Kinemage of the C-alpha trace (Angstrom):
@kinemage 1
@onewidth
@group {chain A} dominant
@subgroup {mainchain}
@vectorlist {calphas} color= white
{ca met a 1} P 31.863 14.296 -21.452
{ca glu a 2} L 34.003 17.083 -19.971
{ca ser a 3} L 34.896 16.820 -16.321
{ca val a 4} L 33.366 20.261 -15.468
{ca glu a 5} L 30.102 19.043 -16.976
{ca ser a 6} L 30.338 15.794 -15.141
{ca glu a 7} L 30.793 17.581 -11.820
{ca ala a 8} L 27.864 19.896 -12.457
{ca met a 9} L 25.394 17.229 -13.647
{ca met a 10} L 22.359 17.126 -11.388
{ca met a 11} L 21.069 13.949 -9.806
{ca phe a 12} L 17.394 13.232 -9.707
{ca pro a 13} L 16.020 10.597 -7.294
{ca val a 14} L 13.432 8.740 -9.312
{ca ile a 15} L 11.035 7.073 -6.913
{ca leu a 16} L 8.923 4.217 -8.326
{ca ser a 17} L 5.666 4.006 -6.437
{ca gly a 18} L 3.478 1.711 -8.502
{ca gly a 19} L 3.424 -1.414 -6.165
{ca ser a 20} L 0.269 -2.530 -4.392
{ca gly a 21} L 1.951 -4.366 -1.527
{ca thr a 22} L -0.541 -7.184 -1.464
{ca arg a 23} L 1.663 -9.469 0.567
{ca leu a 24} L 1.307 -7.164 3.509
{ca trp a 25} L -2.474 -7.390 3.601
{ca pro a 26} L -4.593 -6.447 5.537
{ca leu a 27} L -2.351 -3.453 6.489
{ca ser a 28} L -1.369 -2.592 2.831
{ca arg a 29} L -4.252 -2.426 0.446
{ca ser a 30} L -4.652 -1.147 -3.155
{ca glu a 31} L -6.052 2.203 -1.999
{ca arg a 32} L -3.223 2.680 0.453
{ca pro a 33} L -0.179 0.476 -0.394
{ca lys a 34} L 2.713 -0.162 1.937
{ca gln a 35} L 4.937 2.632 0.587
{ca phe a 36} L 2.570 5.173 2.087
{ca leu a 37} L 2.547 3.506 5.551
{ca pro a 38} L 4.876 3.907 8.536
{ca ile a 39} L 5.626 0.201 8.683
{ca val a 40} L 9.259 0.279 9.912
{ca thr a 41} L 9.748 3.755 11.313
{ca asp a 42} L 7.535 6.698 12.241
{ca arg a 43} L 7.737 7.918 8.595
{ca ser a 44} L 6.220 6.171 5.632
{ca met a 45} L 8.465 3.934 3.533
{ca met a 46} L 8.292 6.551 0.694
{ca gln a 47} L 9.298 9.382 2.928
{ca glu a 48} L 12.213 7.334 4.213
{ca thr a 49} L 13.240 6.570 0.620
{ca ile a 50} L 13.245 10.224 -0.342
{ca leu a 51} L 15.051 11.519 2.716
{ca arg a 52} L 17.966 8.994 2.414
{ca thr a 53} L 19.346 10.851 -0.561
{ca ala a 54} L 18.743 14.418 0.685
{ca ile a 55} L 22.348 15.041 1.684
{ca leu a 56} L 23.910 13.914 -1.638
{ca pro a 57} L 25.746 16.545 -3.704
{ca asn a 58} L 24.050 18.067 -6.674
{ca ile a 59} L 20.720 16.459 -5.668
{ca arg a 60} L 17.421 17.833 -6.993
{ca gly a 61} L 13.861 17.410 -5.916
{ca pro a 62} L 12.629 13.792 -6.476
{ca leu a 63} L 10.749 12.647 -9.511
{ca ile a 64} L 7.979 10.336 -8.203
{ca val a 65} L 6.250 8.012 -10.602
{ca ala a 66} L 2.865 6.823 -9.112
{ca ser a 67} L -0.653 5.827 -9.979
{ca glu a 68} L -3.163 8.562 -10.801
{ca ala a 69} L -5.155 7.296 -7.840
{ca his a 70} L -2.350 8.065 -5.420
{ca gly a 71} L -1.361 11.556 -6.611
{ca asp a 72} L -2.907 13.394 -3.772
{ca met a 73} L -1.400 11.026 -1.288
{ca val a 74} L 2.086 11.555 -2.736
{ca ala a 75} L 1.693 15.358 -2.544
{ca gln a 76} L 0.539 15.152 1.016
{ca gln a 77} L 3.450 12.924 2.064
{ca met a 78} L 6.029 15.176 0.439
{ca ala a 79} L 4.532 18.225 2.252
{ca glu a 80} L 4.786 16.399 5.582
{ca ile a 81} L 8.569 16.111 5.318
{ca gly a 82} L 9.063 19.501 3.729
{ca val a 83} L 10.291 18.147 0.358
{ca glu a 84} L 9.298 19.809 -2.881
{ca pro a 85} L 9.251 17.294 -5.727
{ca ser a 86} L 10.537 18.132 -9.190
{ca ala a 87} L 7.466 16.382 -10.544
{ca ile a 88} L 4.903 13.782 -9.685
{ca met a 89} L 4.444 11.601 -12.770
{ca leu a 90} L 0.901 10.130 -12.687
{ca glu a 91} L 0.361 6.941 -14.649
{ca pro a 92} L -3.120 6.237 -16.065
{ca glu a 93} L -2.403 2.546 -15.324
{ca gly a 94} L 0.591 0.416 -14.291
{ca arg a 95} L 2.695 -0.684 -17.254
{ca asn a 96} L 5.727 -1.832 -15.251
{ca thr a 97} L 9.106 -0.163 -14.619
{ca ala a 98} L 10.620 0.241 -18.216
{ca ile a 99} L 8.111 2.990 -19.218
{ca ala a 100} L 7.815 4.427 -15.694
{ca ile a 101} L 11.531 5.168 -15.761
{ca ala a 102} L 11.370 6.349 -19.357
{ca ile a 103} L 8.693 9.040 -18.726
{ca ala a 104} L 10.926 10.391 -15.898
{ca ala a 105} L 13.840 10.396 -18.226
{ca his a 106} L 11.994 12.344 -20.821
{ca trp a 107} L 10.983 14.881 -18.187
{ca ile a 108} L 14.669 15.342 -17.203
{ca val a 109} L 15.874 15.687 -20.822
{ca lys a 110} L 13.154 18.320 -21.584
{ca ala a 111} L 13.821 20.189 -18.244
{ca gln a 112} L 17.608 20.122 -18.216
{ca gly a 113} L 19.049 18.324 -21.283
{ca asp a 114} L 20.368 15.425 -19.193
{ca gly a 115} L 20.847 14.347 -15.621
{ca leu a 116} L 21.658 11.423 -13.437
{ca met a 117} L 18.757 9.238 -12.444
{ca leu a 118} L 18.956 7.393 -9.146
{ca val a 119} L 16.141 4.987 -9.600
{ca met a 120} L 14.685 3.475 -6.335
{ca pro a 121} L 11.591 1.505 -5.408
{ca ser a 122} L 9.620 3.505 -2.867
{ca asp a 123} L 9.085 0.628 -0.413
{ca his a 124} L 12.530 -0.742 0.436
{ca val a 125} L 14.544 -0.486 3.661
{ca ile a 126} L 18.216 0.526 3.706
{ca ala a 127} L 19.678 0.379 7.192
{ca asp a 128} L 23.257 1.413 6.454
{ca leu a 129} L 22.923 4.847 4.632
{ca pro a 130} L 26.668 5.628 4.703
{ca ser a 131} L 27.447 2.422 2.708
{ca phe a 132} L 24.655 3.282 0.232
{ca his a 133} L 26.064 6.820 -0.278
{ca val a 134} L 29.608 5.514 -0.860
{ca ala a 135} L 28.242 3.103 -3.426
{ca ile a 136} L 26.392 5.926 -5.213
{ca glu a 137} L 29.697 7.927 -5.268
{ca gln a 138} L 31.589 4.938 -6.706
{ca ala a 139} L 28.926 4.334 -9.317
{ca thr a 140} L 28.635 7.959 -10.524
{ca pro a 141} L 31.715 7.925 -12.810
{ca ala a 142} L 30.486 4.761 -14.475
{ca ala a 143} L 26.979 6.272 -15.014
{ca leu a 144} L 28.554 9.439 -16.481
{ca ser a 145} L 30.537 7.304 -18.892
{ca gly a 146} L 27.363 5.775 -20.281
{ca cys a 147} L 27.003 2.664 -18.175
{ca leu a 148} L 23.673 1.612 -16.747
{ca val a 149} L 24.633 0.759 -13.179
{ca thr a 150} L 22.674 -1.505 -10.886
{ca phe a 151} L 23.397 -1.941 -7.156
{ca gly a 152} L 23.962 -5.628 -6.298
{ca ile a 153} L 22.957 -6.547 -2.739
{ca arg a 154} L 25.467 -8.838 -1.089
{ca pro a 155} L 23.341 -11.862 -0.104
{ca ser a 156} L 23.156 -12.711 3.560
{ca his a 157} L 21.406 -16.027 2.923
{ca ala a 158} L 20.299 -18.283 0.081
{ca glu a 159} L 17.085 -16.434 -0.810
{ca thr a 160} L 14.899 -17.996 -3.485
{ca gly a 161} L 12.488 -15.050 -3.728
{ca tyr a 162} L 14.961 -12.643 -5.383
{ca gly a 163} L 16.557 -12.459 -8.753
{ca tyr a 164} L 20.349 -12.439 -8.841
{ca ile a 165} L 23.106 -10.568 -10.688
{ca glu a 166} L 26.329 -12.309 -11.570
{ca arg a 167} L 29.322 -9.964 -11.705
{ca gly a 168} L 31.795 -10.104 -14.517
{ca glu a 169} L 35.206 -8.452 -14.957
{ca ile a 170} L 35.942 -5.219 -13.159
{ca leu a 171} L 35.697 -2.076 -15.328
{ca ser a 172} L 39.065 -0.432 -15.901
{ca asp a 173} L 39.593 2.865 -14.069
{ca leu a 174} L 36.279 2.430 -12.191
{ca ala a 175} L 36.976 1.208 -8.735
{ca gly a 176} L 34.522 -1.337 -7.439
{ca val a 177} L 32.338 -1.467 -10.597
{ca his a 178} L 32.006 -4.654 -12.598
{ca lys a 179} L 30.384 -5.607 -15.854
{ca val a 180} L 27.263 -7.636 -15.468
{ca ala a 181} L 27.915 -11.247 -16.618
{ca gln a 182} L 24.205 -12.149 -16.424
{ca phe a 183} L 20.897 -11.625 -14.727
{ca val a 184} L 19.399 -14.714 -13.156
{ca glu a 185} L 15.776 -15.446 -12.411
{ca lys a 186} L 14.668 -16.538 -8.954
{ca pro a 187} L 16.700 -19.774 -8.374
{ca ala a 188} L 16.015 -23.034 -6.778
{ca arg a 189} L 17.318 -23.498 -3.194
{ca asp a 190} L 20.419 -25.498 -4.146
{ca val a 191} L 21.316 -22.978 -6.866
{ca ala a 192} L 20.882 -20.022 -4.434
{ca glu a 193} L 23.140 -21.785 -1.904
{ca arg a 194} L 25.716 -22.126 -4.597
{ca tyr a 195} L 25.482 -18.496 -5.511
{ca val a 196} L 25.931 -17.376 -1.913
{ca ala a 197} L 28.930 -19.701 -1.431
{ca gly a 198} L 30.570 -18.643 -4.642
{ca gly a 199} L 30.535 -14.890 -3.924
{ca asp a 200} L 30.026 -13.659 -7.484
{ca his a 201} L 26.294 -13.274 -7.286
{ca tyr a 202} L 24.183 -10.496 -5.690
{ca trp a 203} L 20.526 -9.927 -5.019
{ca asn a 204} L 18.797 -7.760 -7.630
{ca gly a 205} L 17.350 -4.971 -5.565
{ca gly a 206} L 15.991 -2.829 -8.441
{ca ile a 207} L 18.106 0.157 -7.668
{ca phe a 208} L 19.889 1.879 -10.636
{ca leu a 209} L 22.048 4.897 -11.507
{ca phe a 210} L 22.407 6.161 -15.080
{ca thr a 211} L 21.840 9.350 -17.103
{ca ala a 212} L 18.536 10.060 -18.690
{ca gln a 213} L 20.109 10.169 -22.173
{ca ser a 214} L 21.958 6.884 -21.634
{ca tyr a 215} L 18.718 5.035 -20.545
{ca leu a 216} L 16.640 6.506 -23.415
{ca arg a 217} L 19.319 5.410 -26.001
{ca glu a 218} L 19.445 1.849 -24.677
{ca leu a 219} L 15.635 1.710 -24.466
{ca ala a 220} L 15.360 2.821 -28.077
{ca leu a 221} L 17.804 0.142 -29.166
{ca his a 222} L 16.359 -2.825 -27.136
{ca ala a 223} L 12.711 -1.938 -26.582
{ca pro a 224} L 11.669 0.480 -29.447
{ca glu a 225} L 7.913 0.112 -28.711
{ca ile a 226} L 8.384 1.264 -25.157
{ca ala a 227} L 10.676 3.996 -26.295
{ca ala a 228} L 8.134 5.292 -28.860
{ca ala a 229} L 5.148 5.008 -26.437
{ca ser a 230} L 7.007 6.938 -23.690
{ca ala a 231} L 8.198 9.712 -26.031
{ca glu a 232} L 4.674 10.170 -27.540
{ca ala a 233} L 3.000 10.110 -24.155
{ca met a 234} L 5.352 12.723 -22.733
{ca ala a 235} L 5.140 14.891 -25.882
{ca asp a 236} L 1.431 15.309 -25.226
{ca ala a 237} L 1.590 15.203 -21.375
{ca ala a 238} L -0.714 17.459 -19.267
{ca his a 239} L 0.998 19.631 -16.654
{ca asp a 240} L -0.804 20.847 -13.521
{ca gly a 241} L 1.774 22.315 -11.064
{ca ala a 242} L 4.074 19.446 -10.027
{ca ala a 243} L 1.614 16.841 -11.447
{ca val a 244} L 2.469 15.519 -14.852
{ca arg a 245} L 0.074 13.232 -16.669
{ca pro a 246} L 1.368 11.341 -19.748
{ca glu a 247} L -1.160 11.117 -22.548
{ca pro a 248} L -3.223 8.032 -21.541
{ca ala a 249} L -3.745 6.331 -24.904
{ca arg a 250} L -0.052 6.508 -25.948
{ca phe a 251} L 1.021 5.480 -22.500
{ca arg a 252} L -1.260 2.413 -22.483
{ca ser a 253} L 0.102 1.373 -25.874
{ca ser a 254} L 3.449 0.517 -24.282
{ca pro a 255} L 4.283 -3.192 -23.694
{ca asn a 256} L 4.120 -4.093 -20.027
{ca met a 257} L 7.748 -4.842 -19.296
{ca ser a 258} L 10.273 -4.349 -16.483
{ca ile a 259} L 13.489 -2.495 -16.969
{ca asp a 260} L 15.352 -5.808 -16.416
{ca tyr a 261} L 13.551 -7.539 -19.313
{ca ala a 262} L 13.386 -4.493 -21.640
{ca val a 263} L 16.911 -3.203 -21.238
{ca met a 264} L 19.231 -4.514 -18.500
{ca glu a 265} L 19.320 -8.131 -19.780
{ca lys a 266} L 20.029 -7.056 -23.347
{ca thr a 267} L 22.376 -4.027 -23.096
{ca gly a 268} L 26.125 -4.302 -23.311
{ca arg a 269} L 26.382 -1.343 -20.982
{ca ala a 270} L 25.079 -3.038 -17.833
{ca ala a 271} L 27.331 -2.644 -14.804
{ca val a 272} L 26.958 -3.656 -11.137
{ca ile a 273} L 28.477 -2.330 -7.971
{ca pro a 274} L 28.260 -4.652 -4.989
{ca val a 275} L 27.061 -3.151 -1.724
{ca asp a 276} L 26.294 -4.367 1.754
{ca met a 277} L 23.835 -1.768 3.166
{ca gly a 278} L 21.254 -3.544 5.270
{ca trp a 279} L 18.743 -3.796 2.436
{ca ser a 280} L 15.285 -5.365 2.485
{ca asp a 281} L 12.406 -5.083 0.176
{ca val a 282} L 10.030 -5.765 3.145
{ca gly a 283} L 8.026 -7.863 0.653
{ca ser a 284} L 6.359 -10.048 3.242
{ca trp a 285} L 5.320 -10.154 6.869
{ca asp a 286} L 8.260 -12.448 7.574
{ca ala a 287} L 10.624 -9.856 6.053
{ca leu a 288} L 9.112 -7.183 8.293
{ca trp a 289} L 9.688 -9.425 11.293
{ca ala a 290} L 13.348 -9.569 10.267
{ca val a 291} L 13.894 -5.821 10.133
{ca arg a 292} L 11.953 -4.644 13.110
{ca glu a 293} L 13.232 -4.729 16.690
{ca arg a 294} L 12.391 -7.891 18.647
{ca asp a 295} L 12.253 -8.705 22.348
{ca ala a 296} L 14.162 -11.349 24.314
{ca asn a 297} L 11.818 -14.074 23.027
{ca asn a 298} L 12.289 -12.980 19.379
{ca asn a 299} L 8.808 -11.547 19.236
{ca cys a 300} L 8.120 -8.404 17.377
{ca leu a 301} L 5.116 -6.562 18.918
{ca lys a 302} L 3.424 -3.507 17.548
{ca asp a 303} L 0.949 -1.542 19.739
{ca ala a 304} L -1.713 -3.455 21.727
{ca ala a 305} L -0.055 -6.965 21.787
{ca leu a 306} L 1.122 -9.169 24.509
{ca thr a 307} L 2.393 -12.789 24.627
{ca ile a 308} L 2.750 -15.670 27.122
{ca asp a 309} L 5.089 -18.677 26.404
{ca ser a 310} L 5.356 -17.575 22.782
{ca thr a 311} L 8.494 -17.054 20.512
{ca gly a 312} L 9.368 -15.812 17.099
{ca asn a 313} L 6.066 -14.092 16.422
{ca leu a 314} L 5.227 -10.907 14.640
{ca ile a 315} L 2.115 -9.412 16.230
{ca tyr a 316} L 1.115 -6.109 14.509
{ca val a 317} L -1.899 -4.181 15.746
{ca asp a 318} L -2.956 -1.106 13.767
{ca gly a 319} L -6.492 0.017 14.359
{ca gly a 320} L -7.809 -3.429 15.227
{ca pro a 321} L -8.644 -5.092 18.401
{ca pro a 322} L -5.807 -5.956 20.870
{ca val a 323} L -4.059 -9.348 20.483
{ca ala a 324} L -2.999 -11.747 23.165
{ca ala a 325} L -0.924 -14.789 22.065
{ca leu a 326} L -0.545 -17.844 24.284
{ca gly a 327} L 1.832 -20.654 23.332
{ca met a 328} L 2.196 -19.337 19.747
{ca his a 329} L 5.540 -19.837 17.901
{ca asp a 330} L 6.806 -18.403 14.593
{ca cys a 331} L 3.449 -16.927 13.635
{ca val a 332} L 2.115 -13.739 12.147
{ca ile a 333} L -0.930 -12.074 13.720
{ca val a 334} L -2.080 -8.783 12.149
{ca ser a 335} L -5.072 -6.851 13.571
{ca thr a 336} L -6.474 -3.883 11.647
{ca ala a 337} L -9.884 -2.224 11.189
{ca glu a 338} L -10.135 -3.801 7.750
{ca gly a 339} L -9.234 -7.375 8.622
{ca val a 340} L -7.288 -9.896 10.769
{ca leu a 341} L -4.626 -12.225 9.502
{ca val a 342} L -3.205 -15.303 11.319
{ca met a 343} L -0.648 -17.603 9.745
{ca pro a 344} L 2.678 -19.279 10.263
{ca arg a 345} L 5.513 -16.893 9.392
{ca glu a 346} L 6.826 -19.429 6.818
{ca arg a 347} L 3.625 -18.933 4.784
{ca ser a 348} L 4.166 -15.237 4.353
{ca gln a 349} L 4.732 -15.375 0.642
{ca asp a 350} L 1.180 -16.914 0.286
{ca val a 351} L -0.733 -13.885 1.422
{ca lys a 352} L -1.436 -12.869 -2.194
{ca ala a 353} L -3.649 -16.021 -2.459
{ca ile a 354} L -5.794 -14.594 0.300
{ca val a 355} L -6.085 -11.247 -1.434
{ca glu a 356} L -7.218 -13.028 -4.575
{ca met a 357} L -9.735 -15.133 -2.646
{ca leu a 358} L -11.271 -12.047 -0.970
{ca lys a 359} L -12.013 -10.360 -4.208
{ca gly a 360} L -15.872 -10.234 -4.472
{ca val a 361} L -16.343 -11.888 -1.068
{ca ser a 362} L -18.905 -10.432 1.168
{ca phe a 363} L -18.502 -10.923 4.902
{ca arg a 364} L -22.240 -10.757 5.554
{ca arg a 365} L -22.215 -14.500 5.196
{ca pro a 366} L -19.544 -17.062 6.313
{ca leu a 367} L -16.280 -16.952 4.325
{ca ala a 368} L -16.423 -20.624 3.610
{ca gln a 369} L -19.873 -20.311 2.115
{ca ala a 370} L -18.798 -17.306 0.049
{ca ala a 371} L -15.869 -19.196 -1.400
{ca glu a 372} L -18.108 -22.059 -2.586
């Protein structure tokens, strides 16, 4: 690729908004998942995700891939921050990230021939934006050369809830960018501790940079069924202003597969750039406690909450009754109009079990009786 073309290539933020955020129940629910909520700041997590790339050079309006059920919500949130999306891609059902990214890639190819895709989940926190922007700048030459670049988060502790990326040799003439040696599934505690101590492994945050053409070529090579389904779905897509609806039957014919399984773990073009940027996926109430401001007793209090002789708690009131905690330590208490949650912080990853249990339960009779 000629240098003039490289400098002129537009970058499209591709925002993946298919998650349901069940681990943040009762605040986050299927009809209004966490990415649409102002959980960490006064803006929603999606709005923060979009605004964090607004100052980048050659940036275009975002491409947002979301559920059909959330289309109006996406449009409203974009209008609130004065951002005009390039397109809002509305999926008839969730089929994971490989095809979600593919339909965005097809849109870019049809609209512009090619373009850089900065793929980001809509519900993550990045506290250090300058470091993120520097990493994007460093990753861009690799992406323009045909690499599929992922951003490896420098681990702050031995986390067992994330996948890891092992870096390989550094790519020649590409400062700070390494080949990917391997992707690793969520490890056991002792393995995670070894990874952190060794310094060659990074958390897999699900953030990528590559060109649309590069991604579609690798997808066709390693996951041809997804490639075919995405191409056919976009060939017959319906357009209504910014809203783009892939043809439902062809879209649903795609295998349900993440970009990691479909492409990144198979391609020889995977690259990783390590970055320390204050990242969190805010995937649990415990993670939210870690990223929000806390008082002298390590309590994080939101709205109508007070504590006595209590430490290390997250008390989050949003539309529910006020909460007073006495002698509580390392707990989560969430009060909303839809429900109340009380649990030890260390059980935050188990909230999904509650969501499953509540399916079909009526609160007109005791919960214990309903579960029998």
